[in-house]
N, C-alpha and C positions, 0 to 999 in steps of 0.2 A: 578528139571529143573526150569529155569527162562526164561520168555519170555519178550522181550523188543520191544516196538513199538514206533517208532519215528514219529513225525509229525512237520510241521511248515516250511519246506523248501519252496523255490520258487525263483522267479526272483525279484531282487531289484536293484535299481540304486546305484551307488557309493555314499557313504555318508549316505545311509539308514540303517535301522535296521531290524532285524528278531529275533524272539524267537523260538527256537526249543524246543520240548518237547520229553521226553522219559518216557513212562509209563511202569512200571515193574509189572509183575505178576508171580505167582508161588511160588517157595521156596525162597522168598527174604530174609528170616531170615539168609540164608547162605552167603549173600552178605555183604562184608565190604566196598567196594569201587565202586562208579559209575563214569565212565570216559567218556570223549568225545574225539573223534579222528576225523581227516579228511583226505581225500585222493583225490588229484587232479590227472587227467589223466597223466599217465607216471611217477608218483611220488610215493614214499613210504608213507605209512600211518603215519600221523603226530599227535603227542600228543597235545591236546588242553588244557585239564584240568581235574581235578578229585575232587570228593567229597567223604569224608569219612562219611558213613551213621550214625555211632554212634559218635556223637560229632560235626558233620557238618564241620569238617576241610576241607578247600578248597585250592587246589594248582593249579597254572596255569603255562603253558609254558611261558617263558619270553616274547616271541613275541606276546602273547595273552593278557598280562596284560594291564589293562586300557580300553580295548575295549570290551572284552568278560567277562561275569559274569555268574557263575554257581549258581543255587539256587535249592531248593527242596521244595516239599509239601509232607510231610511224610504221611499225611492222604490220599493222592491220590497215594502214591508210585510213584511219578513222579519227575523227575529231569529236569531242564530247562537250556538252554544255550541262554542267551541274548547276541546278537551280535550287536554292535553299530559301527558307522563310517565305514561301510563295504567298502572294496576295491576290485577291480577286482581280485587281487591275493588271496582273500579269497574264490574264486570259487572252490568248492570241493563237494564231497559227504561227509556228516557228519554222523558219527556213534556214538551211545552210546554203552557202554560196561559195564558189571558188573563182578566183581571178588571177590573171597573169600580170596584173599591173605592178609597177615597180616601186611605188611610193606609198608609205603608210598614210600620207595625206589624203589619198583617194579612198581609204578603206571605209569611211563612213557612208559613202555614196553607193546606193544599190546599183546605179548605172555602171559602176566600175567593174562589176562582176560578170564573168562570162557564162557561168553555169550555175544552175539552181536545182535544189532538191524539190521534191513534190510538196513539202511542208508537212508538219505534224501538229495536230491540235493539242493545245494545253488548256485545260479548263480548271480554274481554281474556284472552289465553292467557299462561300463565307459561313 
């Protein structure tokens, strides 16, 4: 089992920044990829980006490139999502997820992930 605990959400004005954290514990040796997703009310869960734990390869959804940055602190088993130039349309619940799948081709699919955090609300005011 893997436990994921997110933090760092909140209310920010448009143009501002937030950094989300996702701390992993448990059987993390089984995890190959750590992903970030978001879900706005009435919408489907949307892929934000993913980090490959071994090798630190990072892949973003096209719409997130340039404003969002994923990083990690392996000593703390923590993955971060730095969000800059936030827009009202970025308002969502943000989730981190962990999966043992082997191919980056599966990373965009929420069904590929085995474990999920509880989610953290990000609200961007105009």
